[in-house]
DOFI-607670 format. One record per residue (C-alpha): x, y, z; residue in one letter; residue number from 0. Coordinates in Angstrom, 2 decimals. Example, Ala and Ser with C-alpha at 12.3 -4.5 7.8 and 13.67 -1.06 7.14 Angstrom:
# DOFI-607670
     east    north       up  type  seq
    12.30    -4.50     7.80     A    0
    13.67    -1.06     7.14     S    1
END
This chain:
# DOFI-607670
     east    north       up  type  seq
   -69.91  -104.63  -114.60     M    0
   -69.82  -105.56  -110.92     Q    1
   -66.68  -103.46  -110.61     T    2
   -68.46  -100.37  -111.96     L    3
   -71.47  -100.91  -109.70     L    4
   -69.19  -101.39  -106.69     N    5
   -67.41   -98.13  -107.55     A    6
   -70.74   -96.29  -107.93     L    7
   -72.07   -97.73  -104.68     G    8
   -68.90   -96.83  -102.80     S    9
   -69.08   -93.28  -104.08     R   10
   -72.71   -92.78  -103.07     I   11
   -73.25   -94.85   -99.92     I   12
   -70.97   -93.43   -97.25     K   13
   -73.29   -94.00   -94.30     R   14
   -75.36   -97.09   -93.58     G   15
   -74.94  -100.82   -93.86     N   16
   -75.74  -102.26   -97.30     V   17
   -74.80  -105.67   -98.67     A   18
   -75.12  -106.81  -102.29     I   19
   -75.20  -110.44  -103.35     D   20
   -74.53  -110.99  -107.03     Y   21
   -75.99  -113.83  -109.08     A   22
   -72.56  -115.49  -109.41     D   23
   -72.09  -115.62  -105.63     G   24
   -69.88  -112.52  -105.26     A   25
   -70.66  -110.16  -102.37     K   26
   -69.97  -106.50  -101.61     Q   27
   -70.61  -104.23   -98.61     R   28
   -71.17  -100.48   -98.63     F   29
   -71.37   -97.78   -95.97     G   30
   -69.81   -97.31   -92.57     D   31
   -71.62  -100.24   -90.97     G   32
   -74.03   -98.06   -89.03     S   33
   -77.66   -99.08   -88.71     G   34
   -79.37  -102.39   -89.46     P   35
   -78.14  -104.55   -92.33     L   36
   -79.96  -103.94   -95.60     I   37
   -79.37  -106.67   -98.15     G   38
   -80.21  -106.90  -101.84     I   39
   -79.59  -109.69  -104.31     K   40
   -79.45  -109.71  -108.10     F   41
   -81.10  -112.83  -109.51     T   42
   -79.40  -112.62  -112.91     D   43
   -76.03  -111.52  -114.22     S   44
   -77.38  -108.67  -116.36     R   45
   -78.98  -106.79  -113.44     G   46
   -75.82  -104.88  -112.43     P   47
   -75.28  -103.74  -116.02     F   48
   -78.83  -102.42  -116.30     D   49
   -78.54  -100.60  -112.97     L   50
   -75.25   -98.90  -113.84     V   51
   -76.49   -97.93  -117.30     R   52
   -79.58   -96.11  -116.02     N   53
   -79.98   -96.22  -112.21     P   54
   -83.08   -94.03  -111.99     E   55
   -85.08   -96.21  -114.38     M   56
   -83.53   -99.61  -113.79     A   57
   -83.82   -99.84  -110.01     L   58
   -87.61   -99.77  -110.12     G   59
   -87.70  -102.10  -113.12     E   60
   -85.39  -104.62  -111.49     L   61
   -87.41  -104.66  -108.28     Y   62
   -90.74  -104.84  -110.10     T   63
   -89.59  -107.76  -112.24     D   64
   -88.13  -109.66  -109.30     G   65
   -84.60  -109.39  -110.67     R   66
   -83.55  -107.51  -107.52     L   67
   -84.86  -108.92  -104.26     V   68
   -84.43  -107.96  -100.64     M   69
   -82.54  -110.41   -98.43     T   70
   -82.65  -108.15   -95.39     S   71
   -84.89  -105.14   -94.76     G   72
   -87.40  -103.71   -97.21     T   73
   -87.16  -101.77  -100.45     I   74
   -88.14   -98.69   -98.42     L   75
   -85.11   -99.25   -96.19     D   76
   -82.79   -99.62   -99.18     F   77
   -84.15   -96.55  -100.95     L   78
   -83.88   -94.53   -97.74     H   79
   -80.16   -95.29   -97.40     V   80
   -79.44   -94.56  -101.06     V   81
   -81.49   -91.36  -101.22     M   82
   -80.23   -90.04   -97.87     S   83
   -76.66   -90.46   -99.05     N   84
   -77.24   -89.25  -102.61     A   85
   -78.94   -86.01  -101.53     I   86
   -75.62   -84.83  -100.08     R   87
   -73.50   -85.23  -103.22     R   88
   -73.74   -84.43  -106.89     A   89
   -74.68   -87.34  -109.18     P   90
   -72.11   -88.68  -111.65     P   91
   -71.65   -86.67  -114.85     L   92
   -73.58   -89.13  -117.11     P   93
   -76.61   -88.91  -114.80     M   94
   -76.41   -85.12  -114.70     R   95
   -76.46   -85.13  -118.50     A   96
   -79.55   -87.38  -118.55     M   97
   -81.32   -85.12  -116.03     F   98
   -80.57   -82.05  -118.17     A   99
   -81.95   -83.66  -121.33     V  100
   -85.09   -84.89  -119.57     R  101
   -85.58   -81.50  -117.94     G  102
   -85.53   -79.85  -121.35     L  103
   -87.95   -82.44  -122.67     G  104
   -90.43   -81.76  -119.84     S  105
   -90.58   -78.10  -120.86     K  106
   -91.56   -78.84  -124.46     I  107
   -93.66   -81.99  -123.99     W  108
   -97.20   -81.33  -125.21     R  109
   -99.91   -82.83  -123.02     N  110
  -102.70   -82.51  -125.59     E  111
  -106.28   -83.62  -124.96     R  112
  -105.94   -87.18  -126.26     S  113
  -102.65   -87.70  -124.43     A  114
  -104.08   -86.26  -121.21     S  115
  -107.01   -88.66  -121.26     R  116
  -104.75   -91.65  -121.96     A  117
  -102.38   -90.64  -119.16     N  118
  -105.25   -90.34  -116.68     V  119
  -106.69   -93.71  -117.71     A  120
  -103.28   -95.36  -117.18     H  121
  -103.47   -94.74  -113.44     H  122
  -106.93   -93.64  -112.35     Y  123
  -108.98   -96.15  -114.34     D  124
  -107.49   -99.13  -112.51     L  125
  -109.86  -101.47  -110.68     D  126
  -111.60   -99.33  -108.09     G  127
  -111.23  -102.06  -105.48     R  128
  -107.48  -101.41  -105.48     L  129
  -107.95   -97.90  -104.11     Y  130
  -110.27   -99.17  -101.38     D  131
  -107.33  -101.17  -100.05     L  132
  -105.25   -98.18   -99.01     F  133
  -107.09   -94.85   -99.35     L  134
  -109.35   -93.29   -96.71     D  135
  -113.07   -93.95   -96.81     R  136
  -113.67   -90.83   -98.95     D  137
  -111.03   -91.94  -101.50     R  138
  -108.97   -88.78  -101.25     Q  139
  -106.00   -89.55  -103.48     Y  140
  -103.91   -86.50  -102.62     S  141
  -101.91   -85.10   -99.72     C  142
  -103.72   -85.13   -96.40     A  143
  -103.41   -82.37   -93.80     Y  144
  -102.15   -83.52   -90.41     F  145
  -103.30   -80.90   -87.94     E  146
  -102.00   -83.17   -85.18     R  147
   -99.30   -85.85   -85.39     P  148
  -101.67   -88.49   -83.98     D  149
  -104.24   -88.09   -86.77     M  150
  -105.22   -91.16   -88.76     G  151
  -105.55   -90.95   -92.52     I  152
  -109.35   -90.56   -92.50     D  153
  -109.23   -87.64   -90.07     E  154
  -106.29   -86.01   -91.87     A  155
  -108.03   -86.19   -95.25     Q  156
  -111.12   -84.62   -93.72     L  157
  -108.90   -81.87   -92.30     A  158
  -107.48   -81.29   -95.81     K  159
  -110.96   -80.71   -97.26     K  160
  -111.81   -78.42   -94.36     R  161
  -108.60   -76.42   -94.78     H  162
  -109.18   -75.92   -98.50     I  163
  -112.84   -75.02   -98.05     A  164
  -111.90   -72.37   -95.48     A  165
  -109.41   -70.78   -97.87     K  166
  -111.99   -70.73  -100.65     L  167
  -114.43   -68.78   -98.45     M  168
  -117.40   -70.46  -100.09     I  169
  -120.83   -69.13   -99.22     D  170
  -124.18   -70.77  -100.08     P  171
  -124.95   -70.61  -103.78     G  172
  -121.40   -69.94  -104.93     H  173
  -120.86   -71.46  -108.39     R  174
  -117.85   -73.68  -107.88     T  175
  -115.69   -75.63  -110.31     L  176
  -113.64   -78.63  -109.18     D  177
  -110.94   -79.32  -111.80     I  178
  -109.86   -82.94  -111.47     G  179
  -112.75   -83.95  -109.21     S  180
  -111.65   -87.54  -108.66     G  181
  -114.22   -89.69  -106.90     W  182
  -116.15   -86.60  -105.88     G  183
  -115.21   -86.17  -102.22     G  184
  -114.20   -82.52  -102.38     M  185
  -117.21   -81.50  -104.47     A  186
  -119.59   -83.28  -102.10     L  187
  -117.93   -81.65   -99.08     Y  188
  -118.27   -78.15  -100.56     L  189
  -121.91   -78.74  -101.42     A  190
  -122.95   -80.28   -98.09     R  191
  -120.95   -78.12   -95.70     H  192
  -120.69   -74.83   -97.59     C  193
  -123.84   -74.79   -99.71     G  194
  -121.91   -74.53  -102.97     A  195
  -123.29   -75.36  -106.39     D  196
  -120.50   -77.55  -107.77     V  197
  -119.45   -78.74  -111.19     T  198
  -116.75   -81.39  -111.11     G  199
  -114.75   -82.31  -114.19     I  200
  -112.50   -85.33  -114.66     T  201
  -110.87   -87.34  -117.43     L  202
  -111.34   -90.66  -115.64     S  203
  -114.40   -92.69  -116.62     T  204
  -114.05   -94.85  -113.50     E  205
  -113.99   -91.84  -111.19     Q  206
  -116.84   -90.16  -113.04     L  207
  -119.15   -93.13  -112.54     G  208
  -118.55   -93.39  -108.81     M  209
  -118.76   -89.63  -108.23     A  210
  -122.19   -89.46  -109.84     G  211
  -123.48   -92.34  -107.74     V  212
  -122.14   -90.72  -104.59     R  213
  -123.88   -87.43  -105.36     A  214
  -127.19   -89.28  -105.77     E  215
  -126.76   -91.19  -102.52     K  216
  -125.81   -88.01  -100.66     A  217
  -128.96   -86.30  -101.88     G  218
  -127.11   -83.39  -103.48     V  219
  -127.38   -84.32  -107.16     A  220
  -129.37   -81.12  -107.70     D  221
  -126.33   -79.10  -106.57     R  222
  -123.43   -81.29  -107.70     V  223
  -122.86   -82.57  -111.21     R  224
  -119.84   -84.33  -112.71     F  225
  -118.67   -84.29  -116.31     R  226
  -116.06   -86.11  -118.36     L  227
  -114.37   -82.96  -119.59     E  228
  -110.97   -81.41  -120.22     D  229
  -110.51   -78.15  -118.31     Y  230
  -109.63   -76.46  -121.60     R  231
  -113.19   -77.05  -122.79     D  232
  -114.98   -75.81  -119.65     T  233
  -116.99   -72.59  -119.78     Q  234
  -117.46   -70.19  -116.85     G  235
  -117.89   -68.02  -115.02     P  236
  -117.46   -69.50  -111.55     F  237
  -117.26   -67.76  -108.19     D  238
  -114.81   -70.34  -106.90     R  239
  -112.43   -72.80  -108.57     V  240
  -110.61   -75.59  -106.76     V  241
  -108.07   -78.04  -108.11     S  242
  -106.52   -80.70  -105.90     V  243
  -103.82   -83.02  -107.21     G  244
  -104.54   -82.31  -110.87     M  245
  -102.01   -79.62  -111.78     F  246
   -99.19   -82.18  -111.74     E  247
  -100.73   -83.62  -114.93     H  248
  -100.95   -80.33  -116.85     V  249
   -97.38   -80.29  -118.17     G  250
   -94.92   -77.38  -118.05     A  251
   -95.59   -76.44  -121.67     A  252
   -99.22   -75.74  -120.71     H  253
   -98.78   -73.73  -117.50     Y  254
   -99.38   -70.39  -119.21     D  255
  -102.49   -71.72  -120.93     A  256
  -103.81   -73.25  -117.69     F  257
  -103.71   -69.97  -115.77     F  258
  -105.02   -68.00  -118.73     A  259
  -107.97   -70.39  -118.76     K  260
  -108.36   -70.01  -115.00     L  261
  -108.53   -66.23  -115.42     A  262
  -111.33   -66.69  -117.95     G  263
  -113.24   -69.10  -115.70     L  264
  -113.25   -66.88  -112.61     L  265
  -115.86   -64.23  -112.03     S  266
  -114.62   -60.70  -111.30     E  267
  -114.57   -61.36  -107.53     D  268
  -113.64   -65.01  -107.98     G  269
  -111.14   -66.97  -105.88     V  270
  -109.29   -70.18  -106.75     A  271
  -107.33   -72.67  -104.66     L  272
  -104.61   -74.74  -106.29     L  273
  -103.26   -77.71  -104.34     H  274
  -100.31   -79.34  -106.08     T  275
   -97.15   -81.28  -105.39     I  276
   -94.20   -78.93  -105.74     G  277
   -90.46   -78.98  -106.20     R  278
   -88.43   -77.33  -103.43     P  279
   -85.83   -76.13  -105.93     D  280
   -85.57   -75.05  -109.56     R  281
   -87.59   -76.66  -112.38     P  282
   -86.62   -80.20  -113.32     G  283
   -87.83   -83.51  -114.70     A  284
   -90.04   -86.10  -113.02     T  285
   -88.37   -89.33  -111.91     N  286
   -88.01   -91.45  -115.05     A  287
   -89.47   -94.64  -113.56     W  288
   -92.47   -92.83  -112.08     I  289
   -93.07   -91.08  -115.39     S  290
   -93.04   -94.33  -117.37     K  291
   -94.88   -96.72  -115.09     Y  292
   -97.04   -94.72  -112.68     I  293
   -97.88   -91.19  -113.86     F  294
   -97.08   -90.76  -117.57     P  295
   -97.01   -87.13  -118.62     G  296
   -96.75   -85.85  -115.04     A  297
   -94.50   -82.91  -114.16     T  298
   -93.83   -81.52  -110.70     I  299
   -93.77   -77.70  -110.83     P  300
   -91.49   -75.35  -108.98     S  301
   -93.01   -72.33  -107.27     L  302
   -91.16   -70.06  -109.70     S  303
   -92.86   -71.73  -112.68     Q  304
   -96.31   -71.33  -111.17     I  305
   -95.74   -67.71  -110.15     A  306
   -94.46   -66.73  -113.60     A  307
   -97.53   -68.17  -115.33     S  308
   -99.93   -66.62  -112.81     V  309
   -98.36   -63.23  -113.49     E  310
   -98.73   -63.65  -117.26     K  311
  -102.42   -64.43  -116.81     A  312
  -103.00   -61.17  -114.94     G  313
  -104.00   -62.97  -111.75     L  314
  -102.93   -62.35  -108.15     Y  315
  -101.46   -64.86  -105.73     I  316
  -103.23   -63.89  -102.52     T  317
  -101.93   -66.62  -100.23     D  318
   -99.25   -69.33  -100.33     V  319
   -98.83   -72.21   -97.91     E  320
   -96.12   -74.85   -98.20     V  321
   -97.11   -78.17   -96.67     L  322
   -93.89   -79.93   -95.68     R  323
   -93.87   -83.59   -94.65     M  324
   -97.65   -83.91   -94.84     H  325
   -97.39   -85.96   -98.03     Y  326
   -94.64   -88.12   -96.52     A  327
   -97.03   -89.04   -93.71     E  328
   -99.88   -89.55   -96.18     T  329
   -97.82   -91.92   -98.30     L  330
   -96.59   -93.76   -95.21     K  331
  -100.21   -94.43   -94.27     A  332
  -101.05   -95.56   -97.82     W  333
   -97.98   -97.82   -98.00     R  334
   -98.69   -99.48   -94.67     E  335
  -102.35  -100.02   -95.55     R  336
  -101.44  -101.40   -98.96     F  337
   -98.87  -103.80   -97.54     M  338
  -101.33  -104.98   -94.89     A  339
  -103.74  -105.97   -97.69     R  340
  -101.13  -106.97  -100.24     R  341
  -102.67  -110.39  -100.87     E  342
  -105.94  -108.76  -101.86     E  343
  -104.10  -106.54  -104.33     A  344
  -102.34  -109.60  -105.68     K  345
  -105.71  -111.28  -106.23     A  346
  -106.84  -108.26  -108.25     L  347
  -103.65  -108.07  -110.32     Y  348
  -100.49  -110.15  -109.74     D  349
   -97.20  -110.31  -107.86     E  350
   -95.43  -108.02  -110.32     R  351
   -98.08  -105.33  -109.84     F  352
   -97.72  -105.53  -106.06     C  353
   -93.95  -105.11  -106.28     R  354
   -94.40  -102.15  -108.61     M  355
   -96.92  -100.52  -106.26     W  356
   -94.74  -101.09  -103.21     E  357
   -91.82   -99.47  -105.01     F  358
   -93.99   -96.53  -106.10     Y  359
   -95.34   -95.83  -102.61     L  360
   -91.90   -96.23  -101.02     S  361
   -90.07   -94.05  -103.54     L  362
   -92.61   -91.22  -103.42     T  363
   -92.77   -91.23   -99.62     E  364
   -89.02   -90.74   -99.50     L  365
   -89.12   -88.00  -102.14     A  366
   -91.05   -85.96   -99.57     F  367
   -89.32   -87.26   -96.44     R  368
   -85.71   -87.09   -97.69     V  369
   -85.52   -84.91  -100.80     E  370
   -87.79   -82.09   -99.65     G  371
   -90.65   -82.34  -102.14     E  372
   -93.69   -80.57  -100.75     C  373
   -97.21   -79.45  -101.53     V  374
   -98.10   -75.90  -102.51     F  375
  -101.50   -74.47  -101.69     Q  376
  -101.92   -71.27  -103.64     L  377
  -104.90   -69.01  -103.31     Q  378
  -105.37   -67.05  -106.52     I  379
  -107.77   -64.26  -107.40     A  380
  -108.59   -61.84  -110.21     R  381
  -108.57   -58.89  -107.77     K  382
  -105.89   -58.27  -105.16     H  383
  -108.52   -57.31  -102.56     D  384
  -110.85   -60.27  -103.18     A  385
  -109.84   -61.84   -99.84     V  386
  -109.28   -60.40   -96.34     P  387
  -105.92   -58.80   -95.64     I  388
  -105.13   -61.14   -92.72     T  389
  -105.38   -64.92   -92.49     R  390
  -107.70   -64.93   -89.46     A  391
  -110.67   -65.83   -91.66     Y  392
  -109.13   -69.24   -92.42     I  393
  -109.08   -70.29   -88.78     E  394
  -112.55   -68.86   -88.19     E  395
  -114.07   -70.76   -91.10     R  396
  -112.21   -73.93   -90.18     E  397
  -113.68   -73.79   -86.68     A  398
  -117.22   -73.65   -88.08     K  399
  -116.51   -76.46   -90.51     L  400
  -114.88   -78.53   -87.77     R  401
  -118.13   -78.43   -85.82     A  402
  -120.03   -79.70   -88.85     L  403
  -117.42   -82.42   -89.38     D  404
  -117.72   -83.53   -85.76     A  405
  -121.48   -83.80   -86.15     N  406
  -121.06   -85.93   -89.28     D  407
  -118.61   -88.24   -87.52     L  408
  -121.03   -88.65   -84.61     S  409
  -123.80   -89.62   -87.01     L  410
  -121.52   -92.11   -88.76     E  411
  -120.61   -93.69   -85.45     S  412
  -124.27   -93.96   -84.48     A  413
  -125.18   -95.63   -87.77     V  414
  -122.25   -98.05   -87.49     A  415
  -123.37   -99.04   -83.98     A  416
  -126.90   -99.91   -85.08     E  417
END
């Protein structure tokens, strides 16, 4: 099996400097020798067989289980070399066949209510202390918005909320629905800075509990409420609907139903903002390892899939923005923060969990940095003239919100100094 793996590695890795140590003492080098040495070692004789049989699944499993270890460099370094080389050439025929089958499966997979709740619990109902290790102080677990390259993660996540709020054009009293409200940060921002009356819905019991407590502490519980509820069961109408980082969990088989429901939730002059990870190319399947171990049931949509379902629902796409590289920088910040506090994560879980989480954060960062995955922000309305005909209003509203944000940060600094 070493011979097959060596042949596969030689075909894929043309540039770089990769060394493999096998469990029996054999060694192999790949690439043109450029760049720092990146070394991996198999700790058992079956590892090469598993990797050749199903590379997309097995690489993460081998690293998580400690059957593949780094002897030089990090798993991020190794993945970067492999993915940078692989993006330039077609995968072997057996892998193309697997991708085709999984792509078909993603189109027919039914993410029903019970499955949706179980999938959410798998990831979002982990010990809340884990997320404090690497997220910003508002626990925004989605792509940040880096207005400037020198922004830290806290400032960039605040900019993301500000950018979305500006596109929503929320005025005081607007009935607003937050689908997939997480730990409540977006809902609280819209209530405090825009005067919205917000209903947040989530399928995570852990997130629901914290969001409710935060609303009480912020003194806006009279204007912000959170419910454990599937979007399919929510009743409108709402003047504004926002969904950040939730659409990836809907499932391709439910896209038509999602936007039909959105049409029913919006008031006649209503406006929605959908913020979702997106594929830069045609529809396809989610990475097999990510789908099994990190986000079961998740599907990354292409823009063509979203647009087709919006059209069927009789809605209008009134603005589209493609955020490129912002999620790569977000994940870089999360990965570095997680690794800096790795021992604390290990105390919460174990070594295997830490290796799995490192692999997850590294792989997803490179999906955006190398493979071109992006984030779509789509503004959607029931009427084509529900928003201004130029984008100047976004910058104008952001400027007003930025002043409020600056005031909040000044107050936080004053409190911290006391």
